[in-house]
N, CA, C and O atoms as CSV, one atom per row, in Angstrom:
chain,resi,resn,atom,element,x,y,z
A,1,MET,N,N,-139.983,8.764,50.054
A,1,MET,CA,C,-141.084,8.402,50.930
A,1,MET,C,C,-141.580,7.025,50.518
A,1,MET,O,O,-141.615,6.681,49.336
A,2,ARG,N,N,-141.967,6.242,51.534
A,2,ARG,CA,C,-142.409,4.881,51.270
A,2,ARG,C,C,-143.216,4.386,52.463
A,2,ARG,O,O,-143.189,4.994,53.533
A,3,PRO,N,N,-143.932,3.281,52.277
A,3,PRO,CA,C,-144.577,2.651,53.430
A,3,PRO,C,C,-143.502,2.045,54.349
A,3,PRO,O,O,-142.443,1.639,53.871
A,4,PRO,N,N,-143.761,1.983,55.636
A,4,PRO,CA,C,-142.800,1.342,56.536
A,4,PRO,C,C,-142.842,-0.175,56.363
A,4,PRO,O,O,-143.775,-0.730,55.783
A,5,THR,N,N,-141.807,-0.822,56.881
A,5,THR,CA,C,-141.771,-2.281,56.951
A,5,THR,C,C,-141.450,-2.674,58.380
A,5,THR,O,O,-141.021,-1.841,59.179
A,6,ALA,N,N,-141.655,-3.928,58.700
A,6,ALA,CA,C,-141.333,-4.421,60.045
A,6,ALA,C,C,-139.848,-4.216,60.353
A,6,ALA,O,O,-139.476,-4.036,61.512
A,7,ALA,N,N,-139.011,-4.243,59.334
A,7,ALA,CA,C,-137.570,-4.052,59.532
A,7,ALA,C,C,-137.226,-2.631,59.979
A,7,ALA,O,O,-136.097,-2.381,60.404
A,8,ASP,N,N,-138.171,-1.699,59.893
A,8,ASP,CA,C,-137.952,-0.310,60.313
A,8,ASP,C,C,-138.168,-0.091,61.807
A,8,ASP,O,O,-137.979,1.024,62.295
A,9,GLU,N,N,-138.558,-1.123,62.537
A,9,GLU,CA,C,-139.014,-0.882,63.915
A,9,GLU,C,C,-137.973,-0.175,64.782
A,9,GLU,O,O,-138.345,0.715,65.547
A,10,HIS,N,N,-136.701,-0.523,64.701
A,10,HIS,CA,C,-135.690,0.137,65.540
A,10,HIS,C,C,-135.483,1.590,65.128
A,10,HIS,O,O,-135.326,2.465,65.979
A,11,ARG,N,N,-135.483,1.844,63.829
A,11,ARG,CA,C,-135.321,3.231,63.369
A,11,ARG,C,C,-136.568,4.059,63.667
A,11,ARG,O,O,-136.464,5.257,63.931
A,12,LEU,N,N,-137.741,3.438,63.629
A,12,LEU,CA,C,-138.962,4.144,64.029
A,12,LEU,C,C,-138.940,4.460,65.519
A,12,LEU,O,O,-139.396,5.526,65.935
A,13,ALA,N,N,-138.417,3.551,66.316
A,13,ALA,CA,C,-138.312,3.802,67.764
A,13,ALA,C,C,-137.394,4.987,68.033
A,13,ALA,O,O,-137.696,5.834,68.873
A,14,SER,N,N,-136.287,5.047,67.329
A,14,SER,CA,C,-135.373,6.180,67.483
A,14,SER,C,C,-136.060,7.478,67.066
A,14,SER,O,O,-135.965,8.494,67.756
A,15,LEU,N,N,-136.744,7.432,65.940
A,15,LEU,CA,C,-137.493,8.596,65.475
A,15,LEU,C,C,-138.523,9.020,66.518
A,15,LEU,O,O,-138.619,10.201,66.851
A,16,MET,N,N,-139.286,8.072,67.029
A,16,MET,CA,C,-140.317,8.372,68.017
A,16,MET,C,C,-139.716,9.004,69.272
A,16,MET,O,O,-140.210,10.016,69.769
A,17,TYR,N,N,-138.668,8.404,69.765
A,17,TYR,CA,C,-138.020,8.928,70.976
A,17,TYR,C,C,-137.572,10.376,70.759
A,17,TYR,O,O,-137.874,11.249,71.573
A,18,HIS,N,N,-136.858,10.627,69.669
A,18,HIS,CA,C,-136.345,11.969,69.422
A,18,HIS,C,C,-137.460,12.967,69.118
A,18,HIS,O,O,-137.352,14.139,69.479
A,19,ALA,N,N,-138.517,12.525,68.465
A,19,ALA,CA,C,-139.631,13.426,68.151
A,19,ALA,C,C,-140.362,13.882,69.405
A,19,ALA,O,O,-140.802,15.029,69.485
A,20,TYR,N,N,-140.496,12.993,70.386
A,20,TYR,CA,C,-141.255,13.323,71.588
A,20,TYR,C,C,-140.412,13.901,72.722
A,20,TYR,O,O,-140.940,14.621,73.570
A,21,PHE,N,N,-139.128,13.603,72.753
A,21,PHE,CA,C,-138.276,14.020,73.872
A,21,PHE,C,C,-138.378,15.531,74.101
A,21,PHE,O,O,-138.170,16.328,73.186
A,22,GLY,N,N,-138.698,15.901,75.332
A,22,GLY,CA,C,-138.753,17.305,75.716
A,22,GLY,C,C,-139.988,18.063,75.269
A,22,GLY,O,O,-140.078,19.272,75.487
A,23,THR,N,N,-140.945,17.381,74.646
A,23,THR,CA,C,-142.157,18.061,74.204
A,23,THR,C,C,-143.259,17.909,75.248
A,23,THR,O,O,-143.091,17.208,76.246
A,24,ILE,N,N,-144.370,18.565,75.010
A,24,ILE,CA,C,-145.519,18.471,75.902
A,24,ILE,C,C,-146.058,17.039,75.975
A,24,ILE,O,O,-146.690,16.663,76.962
A,25,ASP,N,N,-145.812,16.246,74.940
A,25,ASP,CA,C,-146.300,14.866,74.889
A,25,ASP,C,C,-145.301,13.851,75.447
A,25,ASP,O,O,-145.598,12.657,75.492
A,26,TYR,N,N,-144.121,14.310,75.871
A,26,TYR,CA,C,-143.096,13.405,76.400
A,26,TYR,C,C,-143.447,13.012,77.830
A,26,TYR,O,O,-143.709,13.868,78.675
A,27,GLU,N,N,-143.448,11.714,78.087
A,27,GLU,CA,C,-143.797,11.203,79.413
A,27,GLU,C,C,-142.643,10.432,80.048
A,27,GLU,O,O,-142.869,9.566,80.893
A,28,GLY,N,N,-141.416,10.738,79.651
A,28,GLY,CA,C,-140.244,10.125,80.256
A,28,GLY,C,C,-139.814,8.807,79.641
A,28,GLY,O,O,-138.962,8.116,80.200
A,29,GLU,N,N,-140.384,8.446,78.506
A,29,GLU,CA,C,-140.045,7.181,77.871
A,29,GLU,C,C,-138.610,7.212,77.350
A,29,GLU,O,O,-138.099,8.259,76.950
A,30,ASP,N,N,-137.974,6.042,77.364
A,30,ASP,CA,C,-136.662,5.937,76.735
A,30,ASP,C,C,-136.822,5.241,75.383
A,30,ASP,O,O,-137.935,4.895,74.985
A,31,GLU,N,N,-135.714,5.039,74.687
A,31,GLU,CA,C,-135.794,4.471,73.349
A,31,GLU,C,C,-136.279,3.019,73.370
A,31,GLU,O,O,-136.919,2.569,72.420
A,32,THR,N,N,-135.981,2.291,74.435
A,32,THR,CA,C,-136.465,0.915,74.560
A,32,THR,C,C,-137.984,0.892,74.689
A,32,THR,O,O,-138.647,0.040,74.097
A,33,GLN,N,N,-138.529,1.814,75.451
A,33,GLN,CA,C,-139.977,1.903,75.581
A,33,GLN,C,C,-140.607,2.353,74.261
A,33,GLN,O,O,-141.701,1.910,73.911
A,34,ALA,N,N,-139.927,3.220,73.539
A,34,ALA,CA,C,-140.423,3.630,72.223
A,34,ALA,C,C,-140.470,2.428,71.278
A,34,ALA,O,O,-141.401,2.300,70.482
A,35,LEU,N,N,-139.474,1.551,71.363
A,35,LEU,CA,C,-139.477,0.336,70.542
A,35,LEU,C,C,-140.687,-0.523,70.886
A,35,LEU,O,O,-141.333,-1.070,69.993
A,36,GLY,N,N,-140.995,-0.646,72.161
A,36,GLY,CA,C,-142.185,-1.389,72.568
A,36,GLY,C,C,-143.453,-0.775,72.012
A,36,GLY,O,O,-144.375,-1.490,71.617
A,37,GLU,N,N,-143.503,0.552,71.979
A,37,GLU,CA,C,-144.673,1.247,71.436
A,37,GLU,C,C,-144.805,0.999,69.934
A,37,GLU,O,O,-145.909,0.782,69.435
A,38,VAL,N,N,-143.685,1.032,69.215
A,38,VAL,CA,C,-143.712,0.753,67.777
A,38,VAL,C,C,-144.200,-0.673,67.544
A,38,VAL,O,O,-145.070,-0.909,66.706
A,39,ARG,N,N,-143.641,-1.613,68.282
A,39,ARG,CA,C,-144.048,-3.011,68.118
A,39,ARG,C,C,-145.518,-3.195,68.457
A,39,ARG,O,O,-146.226,-3.928,67.767
A,40,SER,N,N,-145.982,-2.538,69.510
A,40,SER,CA,C,-147.397,-2.627,69.895
A,40,SER,C,C,-148.302,-2.024,68.823
A,40,SER,O,O,-149.385,-2.541,68.548
A,41,THR,N,N,-147.849,-0.936,68.229
A,41,THR,CA,C,-148.623,-0.300,67.158
A,41,THR,C,C,-148.719,-1.226,65.959
A,41,THR,O,O,-149.794,-1.401,65.385
A,42,PHE,N,N,-147.589,-1.821,65.580
A,42,PHE,CA,C,-147.587,-2.774,64.469
A,42,PHE,C,C,-148.492,-3.969,64.769
A,42,PHE,O,O,-149.102,-4.539,63.865
A,43,SER,N,N,-148.572,-4.342,66.051
A,43,SER,CA,C,-149.327,-5.541,66.451
A,43,SER,C,C,-150.805,-5.281,66.707
A,43,SER,O,O,-151.551,-6.221,66.985
A,44,GLY,N,N,-151.248,-4.025,66.620
A,44,GLY,CA,C,-152.672,-3.756,66.738
A,44,GLY,C,C,-153.140,-3.051,67.986
A,44,GLY,O,O,-154.344,-3.008,68.237
A,45,LYS,N,N,-152.244,-2.494,68.783
A,45,LYS,CA,C,-152.650,-1.782,70.005
A,45,LYS,C,C,-153.677,-0.688,69.711
A,45,LYS,O,O,-154.585,-0.458,70.509
A,46,TYR,N,N,-153.536,-0.020,68.579
A,46,TYR,CA,C,-154.450,1.068,68.204
A,46,TYR,C,C,-155.318,0.677,67.017
A,46,TYR,O,O,-155.781,1.538,66.268
A,47,GLY,N,N,-155.533,-0.601,66.851
A,47,GLY,CA,C,-156.280,-1.126,65.710
A,47,GLY,C,C,-155.309,-1.703,64.695
A,47,GLY,O,O,-154.094,-1.544,64.819
A,48,ALA,N,N,-155.848,-2.365,63.704
A,48,ALA,CA,C,-155.014,-3.010,62.682
A,48,ALA,C,C,-154.111,-1.984,62.010
A,48,ALA,O,O,-154.573,-0.935,61.561
A,49,PHE,N,N,-152.831,-2.292,61.947
A,49,PHE,CA,C,-151.876,-1.375,61.337
A,49,PHE,C,C,-152.109,-1.322,59.830
A,49,PHE,O,O,-152.261,-2.355,59.179
A,50,MET,N,N,-152.135,-0.125,59.291
A,50,MET,CA,C,-152.378,0.075,57.857
A,50,MET,C,C,-151.024,0.275,57.162
A,50,MET,O,O,-150.575,1.404,56.963
A,51,TRP,N,N,-150.398,-0.819,56.806
A,51,TRP,CA,C,-149.064,-0.797,56.211
A,51,TRP,C,C,-149.034,0.026,54.929
A,51,TRP,O,O,-148.130,0.840,54.739
A,52,SER,N,N,-150.004,-0.174,54.054
A,52,SER,CA,C,-149.933,0.476,52.741
A,52,SER,C,C,-150.225,1.969,52.801
A,52,SER,O,O,-149.790,2.707,51.917
A,53,ALA,N,N,-150.941,2.432,53.808
A,53,ALA,CA,C,-151.264,3.859,53.911
A,53,ALA,C,C,-150.262,4.619,54.774
A,53,ALA,O,O,-150.135,5.835,54.633
A,54,SER,N,N,-149.557,3.938,55.654
A,54,SER,CA,C,-148.565,4.593,56.507
A,54,SER,C,C,-147.369,5.016,55.662
A,54,SER,O,O,-147.115,4.446,54.600
A,55,ARG,N,N,-146.639,6.016,56.139
A,55,ARG,CA,C,-145.511,6.549,55.375
A,55,ARG,C,C,-144.325,6.856,56.284
A,55,ARG,O,O,-144.491,7.243,57.441
A,56,VAL,N,N,-143.124,6.675,55.733
A,56,VAL,CA,C,-141.888,7.113,56.373
A,56,VAL,C,C,-141.047,7.847,55.341
A,56,VAL,O,O,-141.131,7.582,54.142
A,57,ILE,N,N,-140.243,8.765,55.826
A,57,ILE,CA,C,-139.252,9.440,54.994
A,57,ILE,C,C,-137.887,9.135,55.581
A,57,ILE,O,O,-137.654,9.302,56.779
A,58,GLU,N,N,-137.001,8.688,54.727
A,58,GLU,CA,C,-135.662,8.270,55.137
A,58,GLU,C,C,-134.626,9.157,54.462
A,58,GLU,O,O,-134.738,9.468,53.277
A,59,ARG,N,N,-133.618,9.561,55.227
A,59,ARG,CA,C,-132.489,10.321,54.702
A,59,ARG,C,C,-131.210,9.689,55.247
A,59,ARG,O,O,-131.025,9.595,56.460
A,60,GLU,N,N,-130.339,9.262,54.352
A,60,GLU,CA,C,-129.032,8.700,54.718
A,60,GLU,C,C,-129.158,7.611,55.785
A,60,GLU,O,O,-128.392,7.576,56.748
A,61,GLY,N,N,-130.138,6.727,55.597
A,61,GLY,CA,C,-130.316,5.592,56.493
A,61,GLY,C,C,-131.077,5.883,57.773
A,61,GLY,O,O,-131.327,4.967,58.558
A,62,MET,N,N,-131.454,7.140,58.006
A,62,MET,CA,C,-132.178,7.524,59.220
A,62,MET,C,C,-133.603,7.906,58.852
A,62,MET,O,O,-133.820,8.643,57.890
A,63,LEU,N,N,-134.579,7.410,59.612
A,63,LEU,CA,C,-135.959,7.846,59.418
A,63,LEU,C,C,-136.116,9.212,60.065
A,63,LEU,O,O,-135.787,9.401,61.236
A,64,ILE,N,N,-136.626,10.166,59.281
A,64,ILE,CA,C,-136.741,11.530,59.796
A,64,ILE,C,C,-138.182,11.952,60.037
A,64,ILE,O,O,-138.429,12.909,60.771
A,65,SER,N,N,-139.137,11.253,59.433
A,65,SER,CA,C,-140.539,11.597,59.621
A,65,SER,C,C,-141.392,10.379,59.302
A,65,SER,O,O,-141.010,9.527,58.500
A,66,ALA,N,N,-142.556,10.313,59.946
A,66,ALA,CA,C,-143.457,9.180,59.699
A,66,ALA,C,C,-144.890,9.566,60.036
A,66,ALA,O,O,-145.147,10.388,60.916
A,67,ALA,N,N,-145.804,8.953,59.317
A,67,ALA,CA,C,-147.229,8.963,59.641
A,67,ALA,C,C,-147.633,7.498,59.721
A,67,ALA,O,O,-147.642,6.792,58.713
A,68,LEU,N,N,-147.967,7.049,60.922
A,68,LEU,CA,C,-148.323,5.645,61.145
A,68,LEU,C,C,-149.826,5.554,61.352
A,68,LEU,O,O,-150.361,6.089,62.324
A,69,LEU,N,N,-150.502,4.879,60.439
A,69,LEU,CA,C,-151.958,4.798,60.442
A,69,LEU,C,C,-152.437,3.411,60.848
A,69,LEU,O,O,-151.819,2.394,60.534
A,70,THR,N,N,-153.550,3.409,61.549
A,70,THR,CA,C,-154.206,2.172,61.946
A,70,THR,C,C,-155.682,2.259,61.593
A,70,THR,O,O,-156.164,3.308,61.166
A,71,ARG,N,N,-156.381,1.179,61.767
A,71,ARG,CA,C,-157.835,1.172,61.614
A,71,ARG,C,C,-158.402,1.052,63.025
A,71,ARG,O,O,-158.400,-0.028,63.615
A,72,TRP,N,N,-158.887,2.172,63.561
A,72,TRP,CA,C,-159.410,2.241,64.917
A,72,TRP,C,C,-160.904,2.484,64.836
A,72,TRP,O,O,-161.347,3.423,64.174
A,73,GLN,N,N,-161.683,1.648,65.501
A,73,GLN,CA,C,-163.145,1.747,65.474
A,73,GLN,C,C,-163.656,1.801,64.031
A,73,GLN,O,O,-164.539,2.588,63.691
A,74,ASP,N,N,-163.082,0.955,63.214
A,74,ASP,CA,C,-163.446,0.771,61.804
A,74,ASP,C,C,-163.226,2.010,60.939
A,74,ASP,O,O,-163.871,2.169,59.902
A,75,ARG,N,N,-162.322,2.882,61.362
A,75,ARG,CA,C,-161.979,4.065,60.571
A,75,ARG,C,C,-160.471,4.248,60.575
A,75,ARG,O,O,-159.812,3.909,61.558
A,76,PRO,N,N,-159.908,4.782,59.481
A,76,PRO,CA,C,-158.482,5.102,59.487
A,76,PRO,C,C,-158.168,6.124,60.578
A,76,PRO,O,O,-158.931,7.061,60.813
A,77,PHE,N,N,-157.039,5.924,61.231
A,77,PHE,CA,C,-156.641,6.733,62.394
A,77,PHE,C,C,-155.136,6.979,62.335
A,77,PHE,O,O,-154.361,6.050,62.107
A,78,VAL,N,N,-154.729,8.219,62.539
A,78,VAL,CA,C,-153.308,8.538,62.628
A,78,VAL,C,C,-152.860,8.216,64.050
A,78,VAL,O,O,-153.106,8.985,64.979
A,79,ALA,N,N,-152.207,7.083,64.205
A,79,ALA,CA,C,-151.713,6.705,65.532
A,79,ALA,C,C,-150.536,7.597,65.924
A,79,ALA,O,O,-150.426,8.017,67.075
A,80,PHE,N,N,-149.653,7.884,64.955
A,80,PHE,CA,C,-148.491,8.739,65.214
A,80,PHE,C,C,-148.146,9.539,63.974
A,80,PHE,O,O,-148.120,9.008,62.864
A,81,SER,N,N,-147.884,10.807,64.172
A,81,SER,CA,C,-147.299,11.673,63.160
A,81,SER,C,C,-146.079,12.284,63.828
A,81,SER,O,O,-146.210,13.124,64.718
A,82,ILE,N,N,-144.888,11.863,63.401
A,82,ILE,CA,C,-143.668,12.221,64.125
A,82,ILE,C,C,-142.566,12.654,63.155
A,82,ILE,O,O,-142.429,12.131,62.049
A,83,THR,N,N,-141.792,13.631,63.621
A,83,THR,CA,C,-140.659,14.134,62.848
A,83,THR,C,C,-139.523,14.458,63.814
A,83,THR,O,O,-139.741,15.042,64.876
A,84,ARG,N,N,-138.312,14.071,63.430
A,84,ARG,CA,C,-137.144,14.418,64.252
A,84,ARG,C,C,-137.048,15.935,64.370
A,84,ARG,O,O,-137.315,16.645,63.400
A,85,PRO,N,N,-136.672,16.443,65.542
A,85,PRO,CA,C,-136.663,17.897,65.775
A,85,PRO,C,C,-135.876,18.696,64.739
A,85,PRO,O,O,-136.309,19.773,64.329
A,86,GLU,N,N,-134.731,18.180,64.317
A,86,GLU,CA,C,-133.909,18.946,63.371
A,86,GLU,C,C,-134.507,19.000,61.962
A,86,GLU,O,O,-134.001,19.717,61.098
A,87,PHE,N,N,-135.574,18.250,61.735
A,87,PHE,CA,C,-136.238,18.258,60.429
A,87,PHE,C,C,-137.648,18.839,60.499
A,87,PHE,O,O,-138.368,18.833,59.500
A,88,GLN,N,N,-138.047,19.336,61.659
A,88,GLN,CA,C,-139.382,19.897,61.804
A,88,GLN,C,C,-139.489,21.221,61.060
A,88,GLN,O,O,-138.501,21.913,60.815
A,89,ARG,N,N,-140.729,21.544,60.712
A,89,ARG,CA,C,-141.068,22.784,60.004
A,89,ARG,C,C,-140.419,22.866,58.627
A,89,ARG,O,O,-140.105,23.950,58.136
A,90,GLN,N,N,-140.225,21.701,58.014
A,90,GLN,CA,C,-139.679,21.648,56.656
A,90,GLN,C,C,-140.644,20.917,55.707
A,90,GLN,O,O,-140.297,20.643,54.559
A,91,GLY,N,N,-141.843,20.607,56.188
A,91,GLY,CA,C,-142.860,20.011,55.342
A,91,GLY,C,C,-142.884,18.490,55.312
A,91,GLY,O,O,-143.676,17.909,54.570
A,92,PHE,N,N,-142.037,17.828,56.100
A,92,PHE,CA,C,-141.988,16.369,56.059
A,92,PHE,C,C,-143.239,15.719,56.652
A,92,PHE,O,O,-143.771,14.771,56.075
A,93,ALA,N,N,-143.708,16.211,57.786
A,93,ALA,CA,C,-144.930,15.646,58.385
A,93,ALA,C,C,-146.113,15.869,57.449
A,93,ALA,O,O,-146.933,14.972,57.252
A,94,ARG,N,N,-146.200,17.057,56.878
A,94,ARG,CA,C,-147.269,17.364,55.926
A,94,ARG,C,C,-147.204,16.412,54.736
A,94,ARG,O,O,-148.232,15.894,54.299
A,95,ALA,N,N,-146.009,16.180,54.212
A,95,ALA,CA,C,-145.852,15.291,53.061
A,95,ALA,C,C,-146.277,13.868,53.411
A,95,ALA,O,O,-146.958,13.215,52.621
A,96,CYS,N,N,-145.881,13.383,54.588
A,96,CYS,CA,C,-146.280,12.031,55.005
A,96,CYS,C,C,-147.797,11.927,55.115
A,96,CYS,O,O,-148.399,10.976,54.619
A,97,LEU,N,N,-148.406,12.907,55.765
A,97,LEU,CA,C,-149.855,12.866,55.952
A,97,LEU,C,C,-150.598,12.981,54.626
A,97,LEU,O,O,-151.576,12.267,54.404
A,98,MET,N,N,-150.150,13.862,53.747
A,98,MET,CA,C,-150.820,14.018,52.453
A,98,MET,C,C,-150.682,12.752,51.611
A,98,MET,O,O,-151.632,12.351,50.939
A,99,SER,N,N,-149.525,12.130,51.641
A,99,SER,CA,C,-149.343,10.883,50.903
A,99,SER,C,C,-150.245,9.796,51.474
A,99,SER,O,O,-150.841,9.020,50.727
A,100,ALA,N,N,-150.343,9.742,52.806
A,100,ALA,CA,C,-151.233,8.767,53.445
A,100,ALA,C,C,-152.684,9.017,53.037
A,100,ALA,O,O,-153.411,8.075,52.722
A,101,VAL,N,N,-153.104,10.278,53.041
A,101,VAL,CA,C,-154.471,10.627,52.639
A,101,VAL,C,C,-154.716,10.212,51.190
A,101,VAL,O,O,-155.767,9.654,50.873
A,102,ASN,N,N,-153.775,10.477,50.332
A,102,ASN,CA,C,-153.933,10.093,48.924
A,102,ASN,C,C,-154.090,8.585,48.782
A,102,ASN,O,O,-154.910,8.123,47.990
A,103,GLN,N,N,-153.317,7.813,49.539
A,103,GLN,CA,C,-153.453,6.359,49.486
A,103,GLN,C,C,-154.819,5.927,50.021
A,103,GLN,O,O,-155.443,5.018,49.473
A,104,LEU,N,N,-155.279,6.574,51.084
A,104,LEU,CA,C,-156.604,6.243,51.625
A,104,LEU,C,C,-157.696,6.492,50.585
A,104,LEU,O,O,-158.627,5.696,50.455
A,105,ILE,N,N,-157.582,7.590,49.849
A,105,ILE,CA,C,-158.568,7.891,48.804
A,105,ILE,C,C,-158.542,6.802,47.743
A,105,ILE,O,O,-159.594,6.324,47.319
A,106,VAL,N,N,-157.353,6.409,47.315
A,106,VAL,CA,C,-157.218,5.324,46.338
A,106,VAL,C,C,-157.873,4.048,46.871
A,106,VAL,O,O,-158.478,3.287,46.115
A,107,ASP,N,N,-157.746,3.827,48.172
A,107,ASP,CA,C,-158.304,2.628,48.802
A,107,ASP,C,C,-159.805,2.739,49.086
A,107,ASP,O,O,-160.411,1.807,49.615
A,108,GLY,N,N,-160.404,3.893,48.728
A,108,GLY,CA,C,-161.846,4.054,48.899
A,108,GLY,C,C,-162.271,4.589,50.253
A,108,GLY,O,O,-163.453,4.539,50.594
A,109,GLU,N,N,-161.336,5.093,51.021
A,109,GLU,CA,C,-161.665,5.661,52.338
A,109,GLU,C,C,-162.091,7.116,52.175
A,109,GLU,O,O,-161.679,7.797,51.236
A,110,HIS,N,N,-162.929,7.581,53.113
A,110,HIS,CA,C,-163.429,8.952,53.024
A,110,HIS,C,C,-163.230,9.751,54.305
A,110,HIS,O,O,-163.709,10.879,54.418
A,111,GLU,N,N,-162.531,9.173,55.259
A,111,GLU,CA,C,-162.383,9.833,56.549
A,111,GLU,C,C,-161.046,9.430,57.154
A,111,GLU,O,O,-160.586,8.305,56.960
A,112,LEU,N,N,-160.426,10.347,57.885
A,112,LEU,CA,C,-159.213,10.070,58.641
A,112,LEU,C,C,-159.307,10.820,59.952
A,112,LEU,O,O,-159.593,12.017,59.975
A,113,ARG,N,N,-159.068,10.121,61.031
A,113,ARG,CA,C,-159.141,10.733,62.360
A,113,ARG,C,C,-157.786,10.696,63.033
A,113,ARG,O,O,-156.899,9.937,62.643
A,114,LEU,N,N,-157.641,11.528,64.050
A,114,LEU,CA,C,-156.450,11.511,64.883
A,114,LEU,C,C,-156.797,12.091,66.244
A,114,LEU,O,O,-157.840,12.722,66.414
A,115,ALA,N,N,-155.930,11.876,67.193
A,115,ALA,CA,C,-156.041,12.488,68.512
A,115,ALA,C,C,-154.781,13.311,68.716
A,115,ALA,O,O,-153.685,12.862,68.380
A,116,ALA,N,N,-154.925,14.503,69.258
A,116,ALA,CA,C,-153.769,15.374,69.456
A,116,ALA,C,C,-153.934,16.144,70.754
A,116,ALA,O,O,-155.047,16.388,71.220
A,117,THR,N,N,-152.814,16.515,71.317
A,117,THR,CA,C,-152.799,17.376,72.494
A,117,THR,C,C,-153.068,18.800,72.028
A,117,THR,O,O,-152.293,19.353,71.248
A,118,LEU,N,N,-154.157,19.396,72.499
A,118,LEU,CA,C,-154.532,20.735,72.042
A,118,LEU,C,C,-153.446,21.765,72.325
A,118,LEU,O,O,-153.308,22.737,71.582
A,119,ALA,N,N,-152.683,21.565,73.380
A,119,ALA,CA,C,-151.623,22.509,73.731
A,119,ALA,C,C,-150.392,22.375,72.830
A,119,ALA,O,O,-149.486,23.205,72.903
A,120,ASN,N,N,-150.349,21.354,71.994
A,120,ASN,CA,C,-149.253,21.206,71.032
A,120,ASN,C,C,-149.587,22.083,69.824
A,120,ASN,O,O,-150.143,21.620,68.829
A,121,VAL,N,N,-149.235,23.341,69.942
A,121,VAL,CA,C,-149.649,24.359,68.977
A,121,VAL,C,C,-149.157,24.040,67.567
A,121,VAL,O,O,-149.908,24.203,66.605
A,122,ALA,N,N,-147.922,23.594,67.429
A,122,ALA,CA,C,-147.384,23.305,66.093
A,122,ALA,C,C,-148.167,22.173,65.436
A,122,ALA,O,O,-148.541,22.273,64.267
A,123,ALA,N,N,-148.415,21.107,66.177
A,123,ALA,CA,C,-149.162,19.974,65.615
A,123,ALA,C,C,-150.586,20.392,65.265
A,123,ALA,O,O,-151.095,20.055,64.196
A,124,MET,N,N,-151.217,21.120,66.163
A,124,MET,CA,C,-152.584,21.553,65.902
A,124,MET,C,C,-152.648,22.448,64.662
A,124,MET,O,O,-153.584,22.340,63.870
A,125,GLY,N,N,-151.670,23.319,64.492
A,125,GLY,CA,C,-151.632,24.170,63.310
A,125,GLY,C,C,-151.513,23.353,62.036
A,125,GLY,O,O,-152.193,23.625,61.046
A,126,LEU,N,N,-150.639,22.345,62.066
A,126,LEU,CA,C,-150.486,21.472,60.907
A,126,LEU,C,C,-151.791,20.752,60.602
A,126,LEU,O,O,-152.261,20.765,59.464
A,127,TYR,N,N,-152.373,20.128,61.613
A,127,TYR,CA,C,-153.582,19.333,61.394
A,127,TYR,C,C,-154.725,20.204,60.889
A,127,TYR,O,O,-155.455,19.804,59.981
A,128,GLN,N,N,-154.886,21.379,61.462
A,128,GLN,CA,C,-155.968,22.256,61.016
A,128,GLN,C,C,-155.718,22.760,59.601
A,128,GLN,O,O,-156.663,22.928,58.830
A,129,SER,N,N,-154.456,23.005,59.250
A,129,SER,CA,C,-154.158,23.453,57.883
A,129,SER,C,C,-154.433,22.361,56.858
A,129,SER,O,O,-154.631,22.651,55.679
A,130,LEU,N,N,-154.445,21.108,57.301
A,130,LEU,CA,C,-154.751,19.983,56.427
A,130,LEU,C,C,-156.244,19.653,56.393
A,130,LEU,O,O,-156.665,18.727,55.699
A,131,GLY,N,N,-157.035,20.412,57.141
A,131,GLY,CA,C,-158.477,20.221,57.108
A,131,GLY,C,C,-159.054,19.420,58.267
A,131,GLY,O,O,-160.264,19.194,58.305
A,132,PHE,N,N,-158.232,18.988,59.207
A,132,PHE,CA,C,-158.765,18.319,60.382
A,132,PHE,C,C,-159.522,19.328,61.226
A,132,PHE,O,O,-159.142,20.496,61.304
A,133,ARG,N,N,-160.589,18.873,61.855
A,133,ARG,CA,C,-161.399,19.741,62.709
A,133,ARG,C,C,-161.426,19.185,64.121
A,133,ARG,O,O,-161.471,17.971,64.324
A,134,VAL,N,N,-161.397,20.081,65.090
A,134,VAL,CA,C,-161.473,19.690,66.494
A,134,VAL,C,C,-162.907,19.281,66.804
A,134,VAL,O,O,-163.854,20.007,66.504
A,135,GLN,N,N,-163.048,18.109,67.407
A,135,GLN,CA,C,-164.367,17.646,67.843
A,135,GLN,C,C,-164.382,17.595,69.362
A,135,GLN,O,O,-163.399,17.211,69.995
A,136,GLN,N,N,-165.483,17.978,69.920
A,136,GLN,CA,C,-165.630,17.974,71.379
A,136,GLN,C,C,-165.985,16.605,71.889
A,136,GLN,O,O,-166.146,16.419,73.095
């Protein structure tokens, strides 16, 4: 596990595409559009990208999971928590998020927010097990 780099953008796009394809959050994007989303995230679409707190997990040259954090409305924000389908439910997303949280604590942060689709039961279960609370 490590922080992402700008050189990861194509592999992050592939990860993003495969993580979302066929899910409740999939809106028909292709891998090229996912690359645009990664680049936009790095460039500040969701606030300043937090390079040191974000995490990726790589296996045999392929990114299999990532937690991409930004500073949105002056608070740390999980812009994306994504895992390739064949690696889901193996603790990789949890590991990325916990490592990101630990780095935030080291950096003096006391809060982390995210937005999630409530109907994404697996994601909601993960987030709630990590202590995130649903706000109205």
